[in-house]
N, C-alpha and C positions, 0 to 999 in steps of 0.2 A: 123697790120703794116700799117702806113700811106702810101698812094700811092705817096706822095710828096717826099719820100726819093729816091734820085737818085741812079742808079745802082752803085755798088762798093763793097769793102771788109769791113766788119764790124765785131765787136765781136760776136762770135757764141753764141746765147742765150742758146744752149744746152751744150756748152763747152767753158766757158769763156776764157780759155787759148789759144784758136784758133780763127781764123777769118773765116767768112763764106761769100760766095758770095751772094749778094742781087741783083737780076736782074731788080729791079724797080717795080716788082709785087709780087714776092715770093722768099723764100730762095731756093737756088740751093743745090746740093750735093757736091759742091766744097768747101773744107776747106784748110787752110794753117796756118803756124805759123806766128805770127805778124812780119812785117818787122821792121828791126832796124831803129831808127830815122836817117834820112839823112838831107842834107842841105835843108833849106826851099826853096820851089819852089814859082813861081809867084802866083800860085793858092793856096798857103798855107792857106790863110784865109778861102777860100771856103772849103778846106779839113777839117780844124778844125771845121768849122761850120757843115759840113756833119757828122763828127765823133760825135759831140755833139748831133745832131739829132738822130743818130743811138743808142747812149747810152740811150737817153731819151726813144726811142721806145722800146729798150730791157727792160728797167725798167718797162715800161707800160705792156709789155708782161709778165714779171715776176710777177708783182702785180696781173694781171688778172689770171695767173695760180694759184697763192696762193688762191685768192678769190674763183676760180672755185673748187679747191680742198676742201676748207672748206665747200662749199655748197654741194659737193658730199658726204663728211663725214656726214653732217647733214641729207641728203636724203637717205644715204645708197647706192649711185650709185657706179657702177664699180664692176668688178669681185673680186678685192682684197681689197675692202673697207668694213669694218664692220660697220654696222649702229649703231648709238648711241641710243640704245633702253633701255627700262626699264629692270632691271634684271629679269631673268626668275625664277619664283617660282616653285620649284619641286612639282608635284602633290603628295598629301599624298598617302601612300600605302594603298590600300583598305583593310579593315578589313574582314577577313574570318569569316563568321557567321556559326557556326556549325549547322548541321540540328537538328531540334527539335526532341527530343526522341519520339519514338513510344508510343502511349498511352498504359498503362498497361491493360492487359485483365481483363474483369469483370467476366468471367466465365471460367471454365475448363472442357473440354469434356473428358470423359472416354469412348473411342470408344469400348474398349473390353466389357464393361458391359452395354453400351448403356445409360449412364446417364450423365447429365451435372450438375456440382456443382458450386455454386457462390463463388467468391473470395472476402471476406470482406477486408477492408482496412488493409494493413500490411501483408496480406497473398500472397504468390507467388507460382506458379507451381514449383514442384520439377524438378531440371535439369536432373534427372536420374530416372530410374524405377528399383525398387528392386523386389525380389520375392513377396513381399507383396503389390506391386503396390502403392508406396507412391505417392500421387497426389498433395498435397499441404503442405506447411510448413510455420511457423512463429516462432518468438522467443518463445520457450517453448511450441509450439503446433505442432501436426502432425495429418494428416488425411490419412487413407489408404483405398483402395478398394480391395476387394477380391471376387472371385467367388467360392462358396462352393457347393459341390454336394448336391442335394436335392432329396431324394427318394420319392416315392409315399406316400402321407399323411404327409410329413414333413411340419410343419408350420413355418412361420417366427418367432413366439414366441419361439419355441423350438430351432431354429437356433441361435437366439440372446442370449438366456440364456446359450447355450452351448459355444458360442464364446467369451463372455465377460471375463471369467476367463483367457482364453489364451491371449486375448488382453491386460489385465492388467499385466500379467506376462511378456509378450514380451516387453511392453512399460516401465515398472518400475522394476520389479523383487524385491526380498526381501520384499514382501508385508507382513505386520504384521496383517492388518485387512482391511475390506472393509465394506461399507455401501451402500445399494441400495438407490439411489436418485430418479430415475424415472424408471418406467417399465410400458409400455403402447402400445396399438395398434396405428398405424399411417397410413396415406395414403400419400405416397410420389411418385412423378414422375408417377402418374397414376397407381401405384401398391399398393397392400396391404402389410403393413410392421409392424414391431414391433421393439421397441428399449428398451435397458436396459442400465442404466447409474449407474456407481459406483463411490463412493468417496473412494480412496484407501490411506492407510497410510503405509509408508515404514520405514524400520529400520533406514535409513539415509535420510535426506532431508525432503521436505514438502509433498512429495507424489503428487497426482494429481487426475484428473477426467478421467474416461475411459467410453466410450460408444460404444456399438455394435448395429448397425442399420441393420436389415435383411429385404430384399425385395424379393417378389416372383419373379420367372423367368419372363423375358420379352419375349413376343411372337417374334419369329425370332431372339432372342438373344441367349446367352450361355444357355446350358441346366440346369446349376446350378442356385442357388439363389445368389443374390448380397448381400455382407455384407460390410458396410462402418464402419471402425473403427476410433474412435476419441481418442486422448490422449492429455490432457491439463495439464500442470504443475500447481499445486496449488500455491497460494500466488502471490506476486507482479511480480514474474519472468514469470508467465504464461499469456496467452491471456485471455480476459474476457470470462466468461462462457457463456455470451449471444451470442458469436460467434458460439458456438456449436449449439444453437437453430437456428441462422440465416442460417447456412450451412444446417442443417437438413431440415428446412422449405423451403429452396430455391432450393433443388434438383429437376431437371426437366428431362423428357425423352429427349434424344438426337436424333436429326433427322438423320436417317441413309441414 
C-alpha cells in the first residue's frame, strides 16, 4: 500500500462490502458498513480523489495476491497448495522368483547293506522302503537290495543262482520260460560277487530281464550277504538294458 494514501475509511480488501480503517501506514482492525451518500462537502473533490486512490491501491493488492498465489502453485509453496508435478508412476510389483530346485542326487546310499548305487538319468530313489528294500525306480524298471543269510562256505555264485528264480517270480509271475543271458564272477564295491541274468517270458506281456547280484558280507556290516535284484521290463516300455550294466559297475562301498 502506498504511503501517500491519507488516513481514512476505504473498501476492505478482504471484505469488499465493508470499509476498513487505513491509518496512513497500515490497515487497522476497525471495519464498518459503507456510509450512505450525503450532501457534497467542501472537500468532496479531495474525498473522491482519495477514494479513487484507495480503489487503485486495493486493485494493486488484489493483482499482487493473484500473482503471488500463481507463483506459489508453481513452486508448491504453502501447506494447502499441491505442487504441479509430473504424474507419479507406480513402481511395478516385483516378480517373485521361485528358488531353483535342488539338484537331483547322483547316487543312492544303502546304509543297511553298506553300499552306494549310481542313479542313471531317469532313475529316482524310492519314496518308501518295502520289505524287499526297493531303492530306485524308473518307468518299467526296479532295483531292490536284500540281506540274505550266508552260512559257512556259502559262495556268492550259489546265492545268486538260488535267488534269481525267486526274483523273477516276484517281479513278473506267470513265467512261461527263461533264458540265461549272463552268469559270471564280478568284483563290486571291493567285494567278491557273482551275477546271474535271465530273460524271462510271461503268459501275458513282453516279460523282462531279471538279474540277481550277490556280494560277500562286508566287514563291520550285516552278517549276511548282500543281494541286489534288478527287474527291467522288455521292449520299448522298459529302461535300456545298458542301465543294468551301469548300475552294476557303479556300485561302491559306502563310507560308514
